[in-house]
C-alpha positions as CSV (number, residue, x, y, z in Angstrom):
1,X,10.8,143.1,89.6
2,X,12.7,143.4,93.0
3,X,14.1,146.9,92.8
4,X,14.0,150.1,90.9
5,X,16.9,152.5,91.4
6,X,15.8,156.1,90.6
7,X,18.3,158.9,90.1
8,X,16.6,162.2,90.0
9,X,18.8,164.8,88.4
10,X,18.9,168.3,87.1
11,X,21.8,169.3,84.8
12,X,23.7,166.3,85.9
13,X,25.9,165.7,82.9
14,X,29.1,166.1,84.8
15,X,28.0,164.2,87.9
16,X,26.1,161.3,86.4
17,X,29.1,159.4,84.9
18,X,30.7,158.7,88.2
19,X,27.6,157.2,89.8
20,X,26.6,155.3,86.6
21,X,30.1,153.8,86.4
22,X,29.7,152.7,90.0
23,X,26.4,151.0,89.2
24,X,28.1,149.3,86.2
25,X,30.6,147.9,88.7
26,X,27.8,146.9,91.1
27,X,26.1,145.0,88.4
28,X,29.0,142.5,88.4
29,X,28.5,142.0,92.2
30,X,24.7,141.6,92.1
31,X,23.3,138.1,92.1
32,X,21.5,137.2,88.8
33,X,18.5,136.1,90.9
34,X,17.8,139.8,91.7
35,X,15.9,141.7,89.0
36,X,16.4,145.4,89.0
37,X,16.2,148.5,86.8
38,X,17.5,152.0,86.7
39,X,15.5,155.1,86.1
40,X,17.1,158.5,85.3
41,X,14.5,161.1,86.1
42,X,15.5,164.2,84.1
43,X,14.0,167.1,86.0
44,X,14.0,169.9,83.5
45,X,17.7,169.7,82.6
46,X,19.1,172.2,80.0
47,X,22.4,170.4,79.5
48,X,23.4,167.1,78.0
49,X,22.1,165.0,80.9
50,X,19.9,162.9,78.7
51,X,22.6,162.2,76.1
52,X,25.1,161.2,78.9
53,X,22.5,158.8,80.3
54,X,21.8,157.3,76.9
55,X,25.5,156.4,76.6
56,X,25.0,153.8,79.4
57,X,21.9,152.0,78.0
58,X,24.0,149.1,76.7
59,X,25.6,148.6,80.1
60,X,22.7,149.1,82.5
61,X,19.0,148.2,82.5
62,X,18.3,151.9,82.1
63,X,15.3,154.0,81.2
64,X,15.2,157.8,80.9
65,X,12.0,159.4,82.2
66,X,11.4,163.2,81.9
67,X,9.7,165.2,84.6
68,X,8.7,168.7,83.4
69,X,7.7,170.2,86.8
70,X,10.9,171.5,88.5
71,X,11.4,170.2,92.0
72,X,12.7,167.0,93.6
73,X,9.3,166.0,95.0
74,X,7.8,165.9,91.5
75,X,10.8,163.9,90.2
76,X,10.5,161.3,93.0
77,X,6.8,161.0,92.4
78,X,7.4,160.4,88.7
79,X,9.9,157.7,89.7
80,X,7.4,156.0,91.9
81,X,4.8,156.0,89.1
82,X,7.2,154.8,86.4
83,X,8.9,152.1,88.6
84,X,8.4,148.4,88.0
85,X,10.1,147.3,91.2
86,X,8.4,146.4,94.4
87,X,11.1,148.5,96.1
88,X,12.3,151.9,94.9
89,X,15.8,153.1,95.9
90,X,16.6,156.7,95.5
91,X,20.2,157.8,94.8
92,X,21.3,161.4,94.1
93,X,23.6,162.0,91.2
94,X,26.4,162.7,93.7
95,X,25.9,159.4,95.6
96,X,28.3,156.4,95.1
97,X,26.8,153.2,96.5
98,X,28.9,150.3,97.7
99,X,29.1,147.4,95.3
100,X,26.6,145.3,97.4
101,X,24.1,148.2,97.8
102,X,21.6,146.6,95.4
103,X,21.7,143.2,97.0
104,X,21.6,144.6,100.5
105,X,18.6,146.9,99.6
106,X,16.6,144.0,98.3
107,X,17.5,141.6,101.1
108,X,16.6,144.1,103.8
109,X,13.2,144.9,102.2
110,X,12.4,141.2,101.8
111,X,13.4,140.3,105.3
112,X,11.3,143.2,106.8
113,X,7.9,143.4,105.0
114,X,6.5,145.7,107.7
115,X,9.0,148.4,106.9
116,X,7.8,151.1,104.5
117,X,11.1,152.8,104.0
118,X,14.7,152.5,105.2
119,X,17.7,154.8,104.9
120,X,21.3,154.0,104.0
121,X,24.4,154.7,106.0
122,X,25.7,157.8,104.2
123,X,29.4,158.7,104.6
124,X,30.9,162.0,103.4
125,X,33.5,162.2,100.7
126,X,34.8,165.8,101.2
127,X,36.7,167.4,98.3
128,X,38.3,169.9,100.8
129,X,38.6,170.0,104.5
130,X,35.2,171.1,106.0
131,X,35.0,174.0,108.5
132,X,35.7,173.3,112.2
133,X,32.9,171.5,114.0
134,X,31.2,170.7,110.8
135,X,29.9,167.5,112.2
136,X,27.2,169.5,114.0
137,X,25.5,170.4,110.8
138,X,26.7,167.5,108.6
139,X,23.3,165.7,108.8
140,X,21.7,168.6,107.0
141,X,23.8,167.6,103.9
142,X,22.3,164.1,104.0
143,X,25.3,162.6,105.9
144,X,23.9,159.9,108.1
145,X,26.0,157.6,110.3
146,X,24.1,156.1,113.2
147,X,26.4,153.2,113.8
148,X,26.6,149.7,112.6
149,X,23.3,148.3,113.9
150,X,19.9,148.6,112.2
151,X,17.3,150.6,114.2
152,X,13.8,151.9,113.9
153,X,13.1,155.7,113.7
154,X,10.5,156.2,116.5
155,X,7.8,158.6,115.3
156,X,7.9,160.4,118.7
157,X,11.5,161.4,118.1
158,X,10.7,163.5,115.0
159,X,13.8,162.1,113.3
160,X,13.9,160.6,109.9
161,X,16.4,159.6,107.2
162,X,17.2,161.8,104.2
163,X,16.0,161.0,100.7
164,X,19.5,160.2,99.4
165,X,20.1,156.5,99.7
166,X,16.5,155.9,100.8
167,X,14.6,152.8,99.8
168,X,10.8,152.8,99.9
169,X,8.2,150.1,99.4
170,X,6.4,151.3,96.2
171,X,2.9,150.2,97.2
172,X,3.3,151.9,100.6
173,X,4.2,155.2,98.9
174,X,1.3,155.0,96.4
175,X,-1.3,154.4,99.2
176,X,0.2,156.8,101.8
177,X,1.8,159.8,100.1
178,X,-0.2,162.4,98.2
179,X,0.7,162.9,94.5
180,X,1.5,166.6,95.3
181,X,3.4,167.6,98.4
182,X,3.6,171.0,100.0
183,X,7.4,170.9,100.0
184,X,8.5,170.4,96.4
185,X,12.3,170.9,96.7
186,X,14.9,173.6,96.1
187,X,13.5,175.3,93.0
188,X,14.3,178.9,94.0
189,X,17.0,180.9,95.7
190,X,15.0,180.3,98.9
191,X,16.1,176.6,98.8
192,X,13.0,175.4,100.7
193,X,13.7,171.8,101.4
194,X,12.6,168.7,103.4
195,X,10.3,167.3,100.8
196,X,11.8,163.8,101.7
197,X,10.8,164.2,105.3
198,X,7.2,165.3,104.4
199,X,6.8,162.1,102.4
200,X,8.1,159.9,105.2
201,X,5.8,161.5,107.7
202,X,2.9,160.5,105.6
203,X,4.2,156.9,105.6
204,X,4.5,157.0,109.4
205,X,1.0,158.4,109.7
206,X,-0.3,155.3,107.8
207,X,1.4,153.0,110.2
208,X,4.6,152.1,108.2
209,X,7.8,151.7,110.1
210,X,10.9,153.7,109.0
211,X,14.3,152.2,109.6
212,X,18.0,152.9,109.4
213,X,19.8,150.1,107.5
214,X,23.6,150.5,107.9
215,X,24.4,147.6,105.6
216,X,23.4,149.9,102.8
217,X,26.4,152.1,102.4
218,X,26.5,155.2,100.2
219,X,29.4,157.7,99.8
220,X,28.2,161.3,99.4
221,X,30.4,163.5,97.2
222,X,30.7,167.0,98.8
223,X,32.2,169.6,96.4
224,X,33.9,172.7,97.7
225,X,31.0,175.1,97.0
226,X,28.7,173.1,99.3
227,X,31.1,173.9,102.2
228,X,31.0,177.7,101.6
229,X,29.2,180.1,103.9
230,X,26.7,181.4,101.4
231,X,25.5,177.9,100.4
232,X,25.3,176.6,104.0
233,X,23.4,179.7,105.2
234,X,20.8,179.4,102.4
235,X,20.5,175.6,103.0
236,X,20.0,175.9,106.7
237,X,17.5,178.8,106.3
238,X,15.5,176.8,103.7
239,X,15.4,173.7,105.9
240,X,14.3,175.8,108.9
241,X,11.5,177.4,107.0
242,X,10.1,174.0,106.1
243,X,9.9,172.9,109.7
244,X,6.3,174.2,110.3
245,X,5.0,171.8,107.6
246,X,7.0,168.7,108.7
247,X,6.3,169.4,112.4
248,X,2.5,170.0,112.2
249,X,1.9,167.1,109.8
250,X,2.4,164.7,112.7
251,X,-0.4,166.3,114.8
252,X,-4.1,166.3,114.4
253,X,-5.6,169.7,113.6
254,X,-7.0,169.9,117.1
255,X,-3.5,169.6,118.7
256,X,-1.6,171.8,116.2
257,X,-2.1,175.1,118.2
258,X,-0.6,173.5,121.3
259,X,2.2,171.9,119.3
260,X,2.9,175.2,117.6
261,X,3.2,177.0,121.0
262,X,5.5,174.4,122.4
263,X,7.7,174.4,119.3
264,X,7.8,178.3,119.3
265,X,8.9,178.4,122.9
266,X,11.6,175.8,122.3
267,X,12.9,177.6,119.2
268,X,13.1,180.8,121.1
269,X,15.0,179.0,123.9
270,X,17.4,177.6,121.4
271,X,18.1,181.0,119.8
272,X,18.8,182.6,123.1
273,X,21.0,179.7,124.3
274,X,22.9,179.8,121.0
275,X,23.5,183.6,121.2
276,X,24.8,183.3,124.7
277,X,27.1,180.4,123.9
278,X,28.5,181.7,120.6
279,X,28.1,185.5,120.9
280,X,31.8,186.1,120.5
281,X,32.3,183.6,117.7
282,X,29.4,184.2,115.3
283,X,31.3,186.4,112.9
284,X,34.1,183.9,112.3
285,X,32.3,180.6,113.0
286,X,30.5,179.5,109.9
287,X,28.9,176.5,111.6
288,X,27.6,178.6,114.5
289,X,26.2,181.2,112.1
290,X,24.5,178.5,110.0
291,X,22.9,177.0,113.1
292,X,21.6,180.4,114.2
293,X,20.0,180.9,110.8
294,X,18.4,177.5,111.1
295,X,16.9,178.2,114.5
296,X,15.5,181.6,113.5
297,X,14.0,180.1,110.3
298,X,12.3,177.4,112.5
299,X,10.8,180.1,114.6
300,X,9.5,182.1,111.7
301,X,8.4,179.1,109.6
302,X,4.7,179.4,110.6
303,X,4.6,183.0,109.4
304,X,6.2,182.0,106.1
305,X,3.6,179.3,105.5
306,X,0.7,181.5,106.6
307,X,1.6,183.9,103.9
308,X,1.6,181.3,101.1
309,X,-1.6,180.8,99.1
310,X,-3.0,177.3,99.3
311,X,-5.3,176.0,96.6
312,X,-7.9,173.6,98.0
313,X,-7.7,171.2,95.0
314,X,-4.0,170.8,95.5
315,X,-4.2,170.5,99.3
316,X,-1.3,168.2,100.4
317,X,-3.6,166.6,103.1
318,X,-5.9,165.2,100.4
319,X,-5.1,161.5,100.3
320,X,-5.4,159.4,97.1
321,X,-8.0,156.8,96.9
């Protein structure tokens, strides 16, 4: 099979219909020569998510797969294991792909066999006007527009695509990414995130290229509550706290102390520069306040992880054989 589309969802009964209807439309624009399937990974839903998905079984090549461990990382791993496609494309339940997304995803993967994963061009669909200067933090909401030309994500730039709209080569994931990651997703009020980045760093460590593929277009629905201060502050802090893991994973154990020192100095510099630049605006400027919380969380991220117990048998650095 060419492609498995995986939608990992938690309590998505109200969100799923829109993306599933879009995939029904896409099916009419997808060449019959492309073989594909759709997995709904139900990640501990307590609503009618499963019943809603079942209502589309006669219109889509759909399977429903439960995942009982809460967390997006567990849901994505379950998708990889259950998939029959050579390529696995991840869509969130608030992502609307263009009609040619399926054919573009397959074509790009077949044309570039050396690429282990590639991210879509993700455009925002705001339900209300975002705060001023929101473009500064929009990428943290999986909004990714890097232009109209494909490009490689150089490992030295420490920049990677989000999991929404991401297509991965299944065999590359199975041989490179541990079954259990350190970052599992937003399962608590802390909203610790970046599980998608951790998986992609593992792919890069094994020599797989990661690319941006703008011909794969996805529209990300942004509801009003995701533009509110409380949500943005929690989101930015959770992403910042995850940085120690995603940063250090790129370095050998011998170099990690030096890398930690360099990152800590740079985080301190960013905090001081931000305070000087926005000191009179922080109370009223949601974006500036969110950025500050992110920088502080980046600086304190090592302390957060050092306090967490780590079971050796579940060590995320243990590779599968």
